[in-house]
Backbone as a chain_set.jsonl record, in Angstrom:
{"seq": "MRIALVIGSTVATIKDEALHSRKLLIVRAADTAGKPSGEPFVAVDTVSAGAGDLVLVTEGSSARQTGLTSNAPVDAVIVGVIDSLEVGGQVTFRKK", "coords": {"N": [[0.822, -1.208, 0.15], [0.409, 2.287, -0.487], [0.64, 5.688, 0.464], [-1.67, 8.409, -0.5], [-2.935, 11.477, -2.102], [-6.217, 12.498, -2.456], [-7.055, 14.305, -5.444], [-9.038, 14.951, -7.054], [-11.816, 13.994, -9.202], [-13.031, 11.709, -11.599], [-15.193, 11.233, -14.526], [-16.28, 8.465, -16.443], [-18.483, 7.605, -19.003], [-18.603, 5.601, -20.669], [-17.289, 2.397, -20.046], [-15.732, -0.436, -18.838], [-17.892, -3.181, -18.134], [-17.601, -4.097, -15.385], [-16.731, -1.953, -13.848], [-19.196, -0.395, -13.694], [-20.943, 1.915, -11.68], [-18.817, 2.423, -10.084], [-16.915, 4.723, -8.241], [-14.571, 6.892, -9.422], [-11.287, 8.149, -8.526], [-9.097, 10.739, -8.731], [-5.785, 10.633, -7.936], [-2.688, 11.4, -6.037], [0.455, 10.412, -5.413], [1.633, 10.718, -1.947], [3.663, 12.161, 0.83], [4.433, 11.418, 4.291], [3.565, 13.708, 5.541], [1.44, 14.362, 3.994], [1.971, 15.755, 1.713], [1.687, 16.129, -1.773], [3.207, 14.244, -4.442], [4.539, 13.371, -7.684], [3.056, 12.009, -10.536], [-0.362, 12.223, -11.302], [-2.887, 9.701, -10.83], [-5.524, 7.294, -11.556], [-7.772, 5.916, -9.283], [-9.884, 3.48, -8.014], [-12.413, 3.968, -5.916], [-13.289, 2.591, -2.816], [-14.343, 3.018, -0.393], [-15.689, 5.587, 0.242], [-14.13, 7.949, -0.145], [-13.033, 11.538, -0.656], [-12.165, 14.503, -2.299], [-9.409, 15.981, -1.345], [-8.883, 14.21, 0.82], [-6.545, 12.257, 2.712], [-5.38, 9.129, 1.618], [-5.168, 5.478, 1.516], [-3.721, 3.438, -0.675], [-3.997, 0.635, -2.544], [-2.095, -1.441, -5.096], [-1.862, -2.899, -8.285], [-2.01, -6.585, -8.729], [-3.116, -6.997, -6.12], [-5.156, -4.946, -5.904], [-7.272, -6.066, -7.153], [-8.42, -7.529, -5.036], [-10.531, -6.77, -3.364], [-13.943, -6.852, -2.209], [-15.478, -5.21, -3.91], [-14.052, -5.005, -6.268], [-13.186, -7.409, -7.203], [-11.973, -9.458, -9.805], [-12.149, -7.297, -11.695], [-11.042, -4.921, -13.956], [-8.766, -3.396, -12.656], [-6.082, -1.27, -11.465], [-5.572, 0.144, -9.298], [-6.77, 0.833, -6.168], [-8.548, 2.601, -3.725], [-8.458, 1.825, -0.427], [-8.628, 2.76, 2.172], [-9.296, 5.653, 4.335], [-7.148, 7.864, 5.645], [-6.959, 8.862, 9.032], [-4.875, 9.875, 10.805], [-1.157, 10.194, 10.854], [1.694, 8.683, 12.329], [5.021, 9.072, 12.682], [8.15, 8.061, 13.874], [7.482, 8.483, 16.218], [6.154, 11.101, 16.274], [3.426, 12.849, 15.361], [2.58, 13.309, 12.061], [0.466, 13.904, 10.3], [-2.594, 14.854, 10.63], [-6.012, 14.447, 10.268], [-8.328, 16.957, 9.355]], "CA": [[0.125, -0.025, -0.041], [0.892, 3.531, -0.448], [-0.084, 7.037, 0.872], [-1.966, 9.273, -1.572], [-4.005, 12.417, -1.678], [-7.134, 12.648, -3.573], [-7.019, 15.562, -5.783], [-10.213, 15.236, -8.084], [-12.487, 12.743, -9.712], [-13.464, 11.597, -13.18], [-16.208, 10.41, -15.031], [-16.273, 7.834, -17.762], [-19.843, 7.118, -19.022], [-18.335, 4.24, -21.314], [-16.189, 1.658, -19.373], [-16.052, -1.82, -18.657], [-18.931, -3.387, -17.248], [-17.254, -4.463, -13.954], [-16.672, -0.574, -13.383], [-20.187, 0.402, -13.548], [-21.429, 2.304, -10.357], [-17.811, 2.533, -9.088], [-16.514, 6.101, -8.114], [-13.229, 7.036, -9.776], [-10.992, 9.42, -8.129], [-7.831, 11.13, -9.239], [-4.954, 10.698, -6.63], [-1.362, 11.519, -6.318], [1.359, 9.649, -4.034], [2.005, 11.657, -0.929], [4.727, 11.864, 1.716], [3.769, 11.261, 5.455], [2.976, 14.908, 5.882], [0.377, 14.66, 3.099], [2.262, 16.619, 0.507], [1.595, 15.297, -2.93], [4.286, 14.247, -5.557], [4.557, 12.395, -8.884], [2.031, 12.065, -11.591], [-1.664, 11.701, -10.762], [-3.458, 8.365, -11.387], [-6.93, 7.066, -11.218], [-7.997, 4.832, -8.356], [-11.357, 3.056, -7.744], [-12.855, 4.264, -4.536], [-14.141, 1.493, -2.126], [-14.467, 3.69, 1.091], [-16.283, 6.977, 0.227], [-13.185, 8.955, -0.089], [-13.202, 12.656, -1.368], [-11.18, 15.454, -2.5], [-8.531, 16.532, 0.073], [-8.464, 13.226, 1.847], [-5.209, 11.447, 2.397], [-5.918, 7.708, 1.704], [-4.362, 4.293, 1.531], [-4.232, 2.864, -2.147], [-3.353, -0.679, -2.974], [-2.072, -1.355, -6.578], [-1.507, -4.198, -8.87], [-3.114, -7.568, -8.263], [-3.711, -6.717, -4.774], [-6.256, -3.918, -6.298], [-8.42, -6.883, -7.372], [-8.83, -8.402, -3.819], [-11.613, -6.137, -2.443], [-15.099, -7.151, -2.521], [-16.004, -4.302, -4.841], [-13.148, -5.034, -7.398], [-12.874, -8.701, -7.769], [-12.194, -9.717, -11.263], [-12.37, -6.266, -12.276], [-9.785, -4.643, -14.679], [-8.33, -2.437, -11.917], [-4.659, -1.468, -11.013], [-5.231, 0.989, -8.239], [-7.908, 0.895, -5.278], [-8.528, 3.325, -2.376], [-9.004, 0.894, 0.475], [-8.791, 3.465, 3.568], [-9.125, 6.984, 4.761], [-6.201, 8.166, 6.852], [-7.113, 9.96, 10.146], [-3.46, 10.499, 11.232], [0.05, 9.416, 10.662], [2.859, 8.988, 13.159], [6.402, 8.641, 12.388], [9.212, 8.294, 14.907], [6.828, 9.106, 17.611], [5.756, 12.251, 16.082], [2.352, 12.917, 14.451], [3.017, 14.063, 10.851], [-0.485, 14.196, 9.612], [-3.98, 14.54, 11.436], [-7.231, 14.861, 9.326], [-8.87, 18.332, 9.845]], "C": [[0.835, 1.326, -0.116], [0.091, 4.704, -0.034], [-0.413, 7.773, -0.306], [-2.984, 10.244, -1.09], [-4.805, 12.465, -2.865], [-7.102, 14.151, -4.055], [-8.228, 15.917, -6.838], [-11.012, 13.699, -8.457], [-12.764, 12.762, -11.256], [-14.539, 10.792, -13.419], [-16.095, 9.745, -16.383], [-17.684, 7.193, -17.874], [-19.683, 5.688, -19.948], [-17.141, 3.585, -20.577], [-16.67, 0.43, -19.221], [-17.09, -2.117, -17.759], [-18.837, -3.508, -15.725], [-17.099, -3.065, -13.244], [-17.733, 0.253, -13.147], [-20.522, 0.8, -11.941], [-20.202, 2.372, -9.486], [-17.327, 4.05, -9.377], [-15.038, 5.993, -8.365], [-12.504, 8.206, -9.49], [-9.441, 9.535, -8.626], [-6.748, 11.234, -8.018], [-3.52, 10.911, -6.935], [-0.569, 11.133, -5.078], [1.514, 10.986, -3.206], [3.134, 11.337, 0.05], [3.836, 11.664, 3.158], [3.334, 12.54, 5.981], [1.699, 15.31, 4.951], [0.776, 15.487, 2.03], [2.433, 15.701, -0.676], [3.007, 15.19, -3.802], [4.017, 13.24, -6.676], [3.286, 12.774, -9.566], [0.694, 11.535, -10.896], [-2.086, 10.509, -11.463], [-4.814, 8.343, -10.836], [-6.984, 5.803, -10.35], [-9.623, 4.554, -8.049], [-11.507, 3.241, -6.281], [-13.881, 3.28, -3.928], [-14.607, 2.116, -0.811], [-14.976, 5.038, 1.117], [-15.446, 7.912, 0.56], [-13.684, 10.193, -0.812], [-12.2, 13.521, -1.596], [-10.635, 16.06, -1.352], [-8.205, 15.411, 0.949], [-7.227, 12.404, 1.543], [-5.761, 9.889, 2.522], [-4.757, 6.783, 1.441], [-4.642, 3.734, 0.087], [-3.322, 1.769, -2.213], [-3.349, -0.749, -4.432], [-1.788, -2.791, -6.866], [-2.467, -5.416, -8.667], [-3.737, -7.436, -6.969], [-5.043, -5.784, -4.99], [-7.629, -4.794, -6.51], [-8.948, -7.748, -6.453], [-9.91, -7.796, -3.044], [-12.862, -6.797, -2.942], [-15.829, -6.444, -3.721], [-15.212, -4.45, -6.436], [-12.525, -6.415, -7.836], [-13.026, -8.838, -9.111], [-12.329, -8.674, -12.091], [-11.08, -5.689, -12.964], [-9.408, -3.294, -14.001], [-6.798, -2.502, -11.526], [-4.474, -0.543, -9.937], [-6.675, 1.063, -7.45], [-7.845, 1.653, -3.972], [-9.159, 2.46, -1.518], [-9.015, 1.696, 1.96], [-8.586, 4.92, 3.582], [-8.122, 7.281, 5.902], [-6.734, 9.244, 7.744], [-5.825, 10.566, 10.549], [-2.464, 9.515, 10.88], [0.974, 9.781, 11.653], [3.977, 8.378, 12.829], [7.263, 9.049, 13.226], [8.614, 8.953, 16.163], [6.217, 10.431, 17.477], [4.537, 12.103, 15.135], [2.846, 13.759, 13.388], [1.8, 14.559, 10.213], [-1.618, 13.951, 10.602], [-4.929, 15.129, 10.411], [-7.96, 15.991, 10.101], [-10.394, 17.942, 10.008]], "O": [[2.001, 1.326, 0.281], [-1.129, 4.672, -0.198], [0.45, 7.845, -1.181], [-3.707, 10.104, -0.104], [-4.365, 12.476, -4.014], [-7.118, 15.089, -3.258], [-8.324, 17.026, -7.362], [-10.743, 12.586, -8.003], [-12.698, 13.768, -11.962], [-14.849, 9.823, -12.725], [-15.835, 10.42, -17.38], [-18.074, 6.382, -17.034], [-20.548, 4.812, -19.916], [-16.075, 4.195, -20.504], [-17.851, 0.148, -19.419], [-17.253, -1.468, -16.726], [-19.714, -3.143, -14.941], [-17.347, -3.036, -12.039], [-17.613, 1.347, -12.596], [-20.334, -0.042, -11.062], [-20.359, 2.384, -8.265], [-17.335, 4.536, -10.508], [-14.316, 5.221, -7.734], [-12.853, 9.262, -10.017], [-8.726, 8.56, -8.859], [-7.021, 12.037, -7.126], [-3.121, 10.616, -8.061], [-0.876, 11.468, -3.934], [1.518, 12.109, -3.71], [3.536, 10.174, 0.052], [2.61, 11.759, 3.101], [2.646, 12.452, 6.998], [1.059, 16.349, 5.107], [-0.135, 15.979, 1.364], [3.15, 14.701, -0.652], [3.815, 16.118, -3.752], [3.242, 12.307, -6.467], [2.575, 13.713, -9.208], [0.674, 10.605, -10.09], [-1.69, 10.289, -12.608], [-5.244, 9.073, -9.944], [-6.347, 4.789, -10.634], [-10.427, 5.472, -7.882], [-10.742, 2.679, -5.497], [-15.027, 3.127, -4.352], [-15.41, 1.423, -0.186], [-14.664, 5.697, 2.109], [-15.751, 8.728, 1.43], [-14.662, 10.063, -1.548], [-11.169, 13.248, -0.981], [-11.321, 16.595, -0.481], [-7.322, 15.558, 1.795], [-6.917, 11.962, 0.437], [-6.491, 9.538, 3.449], [-3.614, 7.169, 1.196], [-5.814, 3.6, -0.264], [-2.114, 1.861, -1.999], [-4.284, -0.287, -5.085], [-1.545, -3.672, -6.041], [-3.66, -5.203, -8.449], [-4.904, -7.794, -6.813], [-5.966, -5.939, -4.191], [-8.756, -4.425, -6.178], [-9.768, -8.612, -6.762], [-10.208, -8.367, -1.995], [-12.845, -7.291, -4.07], [-16.662, -7.034, -4.409], [-15.705, -4.08, -7.501], [-11.59, -6.541, -8.626], [-14.045, -8.431, -9.669], [-12.624, -8.931, -13.258], [-10.014, -6.04, -12.46], [-9.635, -2.221, -14.56], [-6.268, -3.587, -11.287], [-3.32, -0.342, -9.558], [-7.676, 1.344, -8.109], [-7.028, 1.265, -3.138], [-10.354, 2.235, -1.705], [-9.49, 1.055, 2.897], [-7.719, 5.402, 2.854], [-8.372, 6.899, 7.045], [-6.944, 10.381, 7.322], [-5.752, 11.793, 10.616], [-2.691, 8.327, 10.647], [1.158, 10.966, 11.927], [3.979, 7.157, 12.672], [7.339, 10.252, 13.477], [9.16, 9.758, 16.918], [5.75, 10.945, 18.494], [4.602, 11.31, 14.195], [3.457, 14.798, 13.637], [1.913, 15.597, 9.561], [-1.607, 12.958, 11.329], [-4.667, 16.158, 9.79], [-8.15, 15.938, 11.316], [-11.208, 18.781, 10.394]]}, "num_chains": 1, "name": "protein.A"}
């Protein structure tokens, strides 16, 4: 899993049948302070995340292991919304 920041959403009216009724969010990898970096990518939302949320993303074959994405053509799935991060005994991120 990796940490990512939700920066937006996307709508695709024509898509694989396994993706119908699935929310597609645009995310960027983030550091432990929540600062985004790298190129944006699309992840299927399974936890009702939204713009501005810091989330946990699983990728690759693991992305197809959730109840909502089993056997679906997905490569990235949001599996958690982060409330806080602690690194080295210090809180580096806390959800507002």
